N, C-alpha and C positions, 0 to 999 in steps of 0.2 A: 408161218402159215397165215393166210388171209383170214381176217375176222369174218364170221358168218352174221349177216345182218340184212334185213329186208328194208325196202324204202320207207315203209310206214312204221317201222319198229322204233319205239321211243327209248328202248333199253340200250345200254352200251353193247357194242359188238363183242361176241365171244369168239375166241380162237377155236379151231377144230378140236384142239386138245382139251380146252376148258369145257366145251360142249360134250365131248366124250366122257369127261370126268363127272359132269353133272348127270348125264344119262346113267352112268354106272351107279351113282348114289341113289338115283330114283329107283332103279331096279332093285338095289339092296333094300331100300325102304319098303317097296312093294312086297318083297319076299318076307321081310320081317313082319309087316302088318298081316300078311296072309297066314303066317305061322301063328301069330297071336290069335287070330280069328279061328283057325283050326283047333288050337288047343282049347280055347274056351268052348267051342262047339262040341268037341269030341271027348274031352276029359270029364267023365261023369262025377269024379271025386272032387272037382274044383269047386271051391266055395265062391260065393258072390264077392267076398272081400278079396280073395286071391285074384279073381278075374279083374276086379277094379284096379288092383295093384298092377297087374300086367298091362292094362290099358294106360295107366298113369306112367309106367316105366317106358312104354312104347312111345308115348308123347314126348317124354324127355329125350329119348334117343333120336326121335325124328327132328326135334328142335336143335339138338346138338349137330346133326348132319346138315340141317338147313336153318341156321340162326335167323330169327326175325320173321319166320313164316308161320306164326301162330294162327293167323287168320286162315291160311291155306289148310292147315291141319284141321281147324275147327269146321271148315266148310266141306272138306273131303272125307276125313276119317271119323270125326266125332259122330256124325249121324249114323254111320255104319256100326260103330261100336255101341251106340245107344240102342239101335234096333236089335243088335245081337244080344245085348244084355236083357232087353225086354223079352225076346223070344226064349232065351236060354233059361232065365230065372223067373219068368212069368211076372215081370214088373210092369206096372201100368203107369 
């Protein structure tokens, strides 16, 4: 298959198969993060420590799926989790 790349794209070209695999991983990551958010939001018996552990575990899983993407996690997901923890547990 032909690599997918635009003229101004500085990154190496990805084959259609590699692109499909990455999109699959992204969808899996989004589903996992949404599940963590829902559990923290809806489980009234969840403690702050358990919620923090879930977030830490989800970060480890995300970085296992996308090694070296700590900055991306910290920019995309960390603020959402921080806001969720503040709202759910009344943290300031």
